[in-house]
Structures are given as C-alpha cells and as structure tokens.
N, C-alpha and C positions, 0 to 999 in steps of 0.2 A: 504493500499499500504506500502511497505517497507520504512523505515525512511531513508532519504537521509542525510549523514553526511556532513555538511556545516560548514566551519570555519567562524563564525560570524565576527571576527575581519578582515578576508581577504575581506569578502562581504562589510564591512564598508569602506575599502579603496576604492573600486570601486564606491560605492555610493557617498562618500565624493568628489571623483574627478569629477563626474558629477555636484554636487552642488557647488564645487569649481569654475568650469567653469562659472556658472551662475552668482555667486558672483563676479568673476574677471571681467566680461564684464560690470557689473554695476559700479565698480570703475574706470575701465579705461576709460569708457565714461565720468565719472565726470572730471577726469583730463584733458581730451582732449577737453573740451567744448570750450575754447577759440580758439584752433586751428581749430575745425570743424567749428565755427562760421565765422572765417576769410576765410577758404577754400571754404566754400559753400556760402559765402556772405549772410548770413542769421542774425537774430536778436534774442535777448533773449527769447521772447515769442515762437519763432519757435524751438529754441534749447530746451526749456522746454518740448516741444512735443516730441522731439527725446528721452528724459527721460521718460515722462509720457505716451507715446503711449505704450512703453514696459511694464510700471508698470501697467497701466490700463488693458491692455490685460491679462497680467499675473495674476493680482488679480481677475478678472472677471472669469477666466477659472479654477482656482485652485480647487474650489469645484467640478466642473464637471469632472475634471482630476481625483480627488480622486474617483468618482463614476466609471469612466472608468477603473480604476485600479482594483476596486472591480469586475467589470465585465469580463475584458479580461485578468487579471493578471497584477500584479505591475511591474513585470520584463519587460513585453511586452511594457507598456506605458513608463517606464523609457527609453528603447531603442528607442522608436519612438521619444520621447521628444529629446533625445540627437541627433538623426539623423536631425530632423527639426532645432533645434538651430544651429548645425554645418553647414547645408546649408545656413541658414539665415545669419550666421556670414560672410560667404563668400560673400554674396550678399551685406551686409553692406560695405564691402571694395570696391566694384565696383560702388557704386552709384555717380551720376553726380550732384544731388541737394538735397535740404533739403526734398522735398516731397518723393523722392525714398528712402531716408535714414529712414524716419519716416515709410514708408511701410515695409521695411526690418526689422525694430525694432519691428513692430506688429508681424511679423512671428517669430521673436525671442521670443517675449512674449508668443506665443502659444507653442513653444518647451520647453520654461522654465517652463510654467504652467503644461505640461504634465509630466515633470521630477520630479519636486520638492516635491509633495505630496507623491510620492512613496518612497522616501528616509527615511522619518520618519516612514511610515506605515511599510516597510520592517524591519527597525531597532526594532520597537516596537514588531514585531512578533518574530524576532530572539533573542532578549536580554530580560531576565526576568526582572521584575520592579526593583529588587534590584541592577541590573547591568546597567540599562539604562543611569544613571547619566553620568557614565564613557564614554559610547558610544556617548552620546548627547555632552559631552564636547569636544570630538574629532571633531564631526560634527560641533560644534560652532567654534572650533579652526580653522577649514578650512575656515570659513568666516573671521576670523582675518588674516590668511595667504593670502587670496584673496585680502583683502583690503590693505595688504602690498605689494603684487605683483602688484596690479592694479596701484597705483600711481607711483610706482618706475620703474617697467618694462614698464608700459604705457608711464610714463614721458620720459624714454630713447627713446622709439620708436618714440614718437612725436618730440622729440628734434633732433634725429640723422637720423631718416629714414622719416616716414610719418604717419599721424594720422590714415590712412586707415589700417595699419598693426596692430592696436590695435584689429581689428575684425579677421583679418586673423590668428592671433595667437590662436584663439579658434579652428581652423580646426584640426591641429594634436592632440590637447588634446581631443577633441571630437571623433576622429577616434579611438585613443587608448582606450578611455573608452568605446566605443561601442563594441569593440572586447572583451575587459574584461568582459563585462556585460554578454554576452552569454557563457563565458567561466567559470565564477565564481558564479554569482548571482543566487540563486535558483528561480525557478519558483513557487512562492508562490501564491495560489488562495484561496479565502475565500470559506466557505461552502454554501452560498446562493448567488443568483443573485439579482439585484436590478432594479427597474423600472426607468423610466425617468420623470423627472419634468420639462418639456419643458416651461411651463408658468413661473416657478420659475427662469430659466436660462434667460429668456426674461427680466423679471422684475428686476433681479439684474444687468443684463449688461446695460440695459437702465438707471437705476437709478444712478449706479456709473458713467456712462458716462456723464450723466447731471450734476452731483455734481462737478466732477473733471474738466470738460470742462469750467464750470462756473467760478470756482476759478482761473483756469489758464488765461483764456482770459478776465476776467472781468476788469482789469486795462487798457488793449489795447482798449476795447470798452467804457472805462469811465463809466463802470457799468450800461450802457444803452442799446439802441438797437444794435443788431449784424449786422453790415453793413446795407444792404438794406432790411433785414428781418424785420417782425414785431415784433418778440419775443425779449424780453430783457434778459439780463444776470441774474437778480434777479428771472425771470420766469423759466429760464433753471435750476438755482440751486434749486428753489422751487420745480419744477417738478421732479427733481432728488431725492430730500428728499421723496417726496410723494410716488414715485415708490418703493423707499426702505421700507417705512412703509407697503405699500401694500404687498410687498415681505415677510415681517415678518409675516403678518397677514395670507397670503395665506399658508405659510410653516406650520403653526400651525394645519391646517386641512387636511394635505396630509399624507397618509399612508406610502409613500416613498418620504419624502421631499428632496430637494436639500441640505438644511441644517438642520440636525437633531437637532431641538432645545433642544431636551432632554440632549444633550451633555452640555448645560449651566445649567442644574439642578446640576451638580458638580460644587460647588463654586470655587474650585481651577482652574478648566479649564476655567470658565468665567473670573476670575481675571487675570489669565495669558494672555488671549486674550486682555484684555484691556492694560496690561503692553506691550505685543509685539507690539500693534499699536502705543503705546505712544513712545517706544524706536525707532521704524522705523521713526516715526515723527521727533524725535530728531535728528537722524542721517542724514536724508535727509536735514533737516533744517541747520545743521551744514556745510555739504560739499559743497553745491552749493555756498553760499556767500563767504566761505572762500577760495575755489579755485579760484574764480574770483578775490578775494582780493590779493591772493598771486601772481598771474599772471598779472593782469591788474594794480593793485595798486602799488605793490612792484616790479614788473617788473621781477619776478622770470621766469625762463625757467619752461616747464612742469616737466622736470626731477627734478629741484631743489624743485619745489612745492610738488611733490610726495615724495621726500626724507624728506621734512619737516614734512609731516604728517606720515611718516612711523613708528616712534616710537609708535604712537598710536596703529596701527595694529599689530605690533611685540609684544607689551606687551599684547594686547588681546589674541593673539594666543598662548602666553606661559601661561597665567592665566587660560584660558578656561578649559583645561583638568583637572587642580587641583580642579576648582570650581565644575566641574561636579562630581568628586569623593567625595568631601566634601558634595555635595547635596545628594548622596547616603547614606552617613554615618550619616549626621546630619539633613537632611531635607533641602529644599531650601529657606525657607521664609526669614531668616534674611541675609543669603548670597545675596539673590536677592534684599533685601532692601538696603543693604550696597553697592552693586554694582551699582545700580541707582543713589543713593546719590553721590558716588565718581565720576560717569560719568557726573553728573550735575555740580559738583565742577570743574572738569577739563575743561568741556565744557565752564562754565562761565569764568574761568581764562584765557582760550584761546582767548575768545572774548575781555576780558578786556585788555590783552597786545597787541592787534592788533593795531598798530599805523602807521603813514606815514613812520617811519624809522626803524620798527621792522625787525630783522633778524631771521634766523632759530633758533638760540639759545634761542631766546625769547619764542619760542613755545615748546621748548624740554621738560621741566617739566609738563606744562599742557597737552601735548599730551601723555605723559606717565601716567599721572593720569587718563585721559579720557580713555585711553586703557586698564587700570586695571579695571575701572569701567565696560567697555564693556564686558571684559572677565568674569567678576563676574555675568554677566546678563544673557547671552543667554542660557548657559547650565543649570543653575538652573531653569530659566523660562520654558524651554522645558520639563525638568524633572517634575516639578510641574504640568504642563499641561497634560503631556501624561502618568504619572505614574498609574493612575487608569483606562486607557482606555485598553479595551481587544483588542486583535488582530483583531477581527472581525470588529471593529469600528475604526481601526487605519487609514484607508484610509480617512474616512469622518472627523475624528478629525484633522488629519494632514492638510487636505485641508482648514478647517475652521481656524486653527491657522495661517497657511501661508497666507490665504487670509486677515485676519484682520492685520497681519503684513504689507502686501503690500498695503492694503488700507491706513493705517497709513502713509506709506512712499509717496503714491501718495497725500494725503491731505497735508502732510508736505512740499513737494515740490511745490504744487500748492499755499498754504497759504504763504509760505516764498517768492515764486516768486512774488506774487502779492503785499505783503507787501513791499518787496524790491524795486519793480518799483515804488510803491506810495511814499515811503520815498525818493527815488532817485529823482523824480520829484521835490519835495519841497527842499531837500538838494542842488541839483545842481542849481536850480534857486537861491536860497538865496545866495550861494556861488559866482555864477556868478555876482549878483548884487553888492556883497561886492568888489570883485576883479575888476570889471569894473571901479572903481574909479581911478585905476592906468593907464587907457587907455586915449588916446586923446578924446575929447567929440564926434567926429564924428564917432567913432567906438563902443562907449559903447552900444548903443541900440541894434546894430547888434550883439555884443558879448553875451549880455543877451539872446536875441531871439534864439541863436544857441542852448542854453541849455534848453530853456522853452518848446520846442516841444519834448523833449526826451521820455517823457511817452507815448504820442499819436503815435509817429512814430517808436517806438521800439528801445530799448537801444542796441547799438553795444557792444559786450563784448570782442571782440578779443584783443589779447595781443597788447598793444600800443594804444588802443583806449581810447578816453577820453569823450565820450558820446556826442560829438557835431561835426558838419561839418562846418568848418569855410569858408567864402566866397572866391572864387578864385581872382586873379588879385591884391592881396595886395602888397603894397611896401615891400620889403625884411626885413626892420627893424621892421615894423608894424606886419609882419607875425610871426617873431621870437617872438616878444613880446606876441602876441595873443596866439601862441602855448605854451609858457611857462606858461602864466596865465591859459590857458584852462587845462593843466596838474595839476596845483595846485588846480584848481576848482574840478576837477575830483577826485583827490586823497582825499582832505578834504570832499568833498560831499559823496563820496561812503562810507568812514568811518563813517560819521555821520548818514548815511542811514542804514549801516549794524548792527550797535550796537543796536539800538532800535528794529530792526527786530528780532534779536536773543533772546530778552528778553522773547518772546512768548514761544519758545521751551524750554528755562531754566525753565520757570514756570510750563510748562506741565510735565517735568521730576521731578521737586520737588513734585508736587502733585501726581506722579505715585509712587514715593518712599514710600509716606505715605499709598498709596493704597495697597502696599504689606502686611500691617498689617492685611488685610482681609483674607490672605491665612490661611487656616486651617493647624495646625501642623499635620504631618502624624502619625498615629499609627503604631507601630511595627507590621508587620505581622507575622502570624505563619510562620515557616520555611517551605518553599515550598519543596515538593519531588523533587529530581533532574529530574525525568522523566516527570514531570508535564508539563514544558514548551515545551519539545519536543512533548508530546502528543498532546498539543494544536496546535503546528505547523503542525503536521501530520494531525490532524482533519481538519485544514484549507486547506491543500493541497490536501486533498482527495475529 
C-alpha cells in the first residue's frame, strides 16, 4: 500500500493529550480527597478504594488492552478508551455516594487501560530508536504538567466551585482529543493477529484483586476475618499471591501468552519494569499522606495544598524533555540512577521538614529537588525499556511496562494506607493519654476512648477533622478545652504516624537507584537507512 505521510510530532501531541487527561484525573482526585470524604460522608478506607478501584482495574486490563490494540488497531482502541473515560468522568461528577463514585471510577479505569498502552505503542512505531528518547521525554513531561495542573486547577475548583467539577473538567478535553484522534493519528495495524489467553486474564485479575484488597482492608478488619465471612485477610493476600504465581507458570506454556515472558529476557526491559513499579510506589506513597497532612493538619485549602506541591510538577515538566534527549545521546543508565537518587533526597527532605507549623516556603526547595529527580527518571526509564522493542511487540511491551507501573502504584497506596492507619491508631492513643492529663478527671477516660477506636471505625480525613467524635452535651468551657486538646492530639499524632510510614518508600527508592546499575550500556547501532523506519511502519500497516 502507498506510504501515508504522517507528522509524528503532531501525532505525539494528540497522544499526549489523551495521556495527560488520564494523569490529570489521578492528581486531581488526590488533592480532592478531604473534600470528597466530607461531601460523601465517607472514611479513609473507602476513599482508598476511590483511588485503588481505578488503579486496580487499570492495572489488570493494560495487558489485555495491548492485545486488543494488536488485534483491532491501536488508534481504534485509543479512541474507544478516550470515549469511555470521558463518559465515566461525567458520571463521577453526578454520584451521590461513595459506592457510586467507586463504580464510576472502575469505568474510568477501563477507559484509561484501553488508552494508555496505545500511546507508547504508536510512538514506538512512528519514531526510530535513536529519536524515541526525545518523544518519550515529551510524553513524560505531560505527566509532569498533569501533576502540576491537577493540584493547582483541582485545588482552585475544590476551593471555589465544588469537588464534582474535578471530573467534569475531563469532558471537554476528552471530546477535543477524540476529534483530533480520527483527524491526525494514523491507523497503524500489526502484521499478524493474536489469540486470547482467557485463563491468563482470569488468573491475573483475581490474583491482583486478592493482593490489593487484602492490603487495603487489612487494618480495618484487624488482619483477621472479613466481617461475617470465614475467610481472613492473610488468606486473601496469600490466595492472591498464589494466583499470580500460577499466572506466571501458565504463561510459560502458552503459544500466545497474555504476558510474553520473552520480553523479560532483555535485561534492560526487566530492570526498567522494576524501576517503574518502584517509582510509582514512591509517588503514591508520597501524595496520599502529604495531601492529608497539608489540608487536615496544617489547615491549607485545597488550592494552597496544590500550589505547595506545584513546584515539584513544574520542575519535572521542564526537566523531562531534556532528560529524554540526553538519554538518546548518552544512554539512560546514569541519568536514571541520578534521577532516582535526587527524587529520594527530595522526598526525604520534604518528609523531614513537615511539622506542626510548616508553611509552603518550607516545602519549596524539597519539592523542586524531588521534581528534578522525577523529570530525570520517566523519560530515560521508558527509553531504556522500549529502545530494543520492535513495533510488532510494542503493544505487548507497553502494556507490560504500564501494568508494572500501576501495580506498583496500587501496592504503594495500599501499603502506605495500611501503615498510616496502623501508626495512627498507636500515635493518637498515646497522644490522647498524654494530653488527657490536662483535663478534669471525669473526662479523661472518655477523651482517650474517643481516639482509641479510630483504627477500627475508619479514620475521618475531611478538612477540620481530628480523628475523634467527642460526646455531645458537654459544658461550653469543657467542650472548648476538649476541642483544643483534640486538635493538638491529632496534629502531633498524625505527624508522628506519617514520618515512620514514609521511611518505607524512601528505602525502596534508595534500593531502586542502586538497581539501575544493572542496566546494560547500549551499543552504538549502525546508522539506520532513512527509509527503514518507514518500511517497517508500512509493513505493519499492510
């Protein structure tokens, strides 16, 4: 067939717009957590499912979506994903309770999963290996821009309009991107069709669900039986791990596996997947506790909290394209190692300076440092992972890479959520006992009891919450004293709980930086004939 001339940079703009919308929604939801919690009268464990229902569905379906792109065309799946995500965003804005919001977020996860692997697959096809770093840098820069726009625009919307509009904002972006998709993006199709691994889909879905559900809900059920059911949390987690092991074994013997394990024979691809999961783990571990701290402990508005974190995203957006170009020229190994290290330093410093009286200025330099590290991480990581992937395997490789990244995010959110609740239960009780000494003896036991049941009853995280419900009918002077003490207990207790919780992701990031040493330095390839890339694209499209 005749070659269709396509401007790859214009295609990149359209693909990045769709990817930007997916990332924008994640960061907007993070900054709106306290407002949604208060507006829907829900608790931390339920709000975690608003985050993780999306992440879990998204992670589970990415591999399948990559196969669908191979079968029906990557532009087609990109457009379908855009349409589903846009409709689901509108539904999120109309929900009346937490259950409805979780259901709409599941639908968003389906749309996001259909869309995301197609972006990297199309870029891998359109750009030759020696130019992919620059393209991936812009792709990664879009993530930085989204994380900037999410907290700031989302914070302004939550502060001055209503949290529901954080979802409605996706609708015009989605419609515009959908129109541009059919006008600009080429309909690239692979040269062969793929079969379906239904057993693999079932094993992966059930295994991931069991693992993440157990981690999120473990603290609420005291790591024991789940309500009136006979099964326990450790059994759910163990069952999930077992199903994932069976999934890997099953895939080894399939002619058309859901996850082509041969991809991991390329060492750089395998190391990049570990790094992707670890970075996502670290990012999710940072944002949830810090956003709650800024709004509930420091009393910042959603807009102020977003602006406090904005330097991190802005710096990442600026650095990422340059890091991508450097990865094209020098290789991504040491750029990636430096980026992870800088991110860990910024992350740790930000945690260290978080105190009861910290202002936005205290977080400015740590946020800039962390943002520089983020910008030096995503583009080189993607370049190292996808450089040696042929266009015929791009859909599968993109699905695998994005899946490991999202699994890392899901595990990070679940682990940190569980650790945070566990540490809160201890810290709030200890602080309540300490502060109760200032109360009249008749109210001390009641005051301590109000904080002792926080872990089992679900911690309220709306702005102004202090983690405890004080008894009604108190004398005005006693009520004022109890309210002031309760605030002090919460502020001190939350900070005491947050800092040891965030030691875990900092340690993971440090280990990940060292693991970048395993990346093989790329060899200088022979100069590719200019027509070779277009020949491969034409072959794929025929």
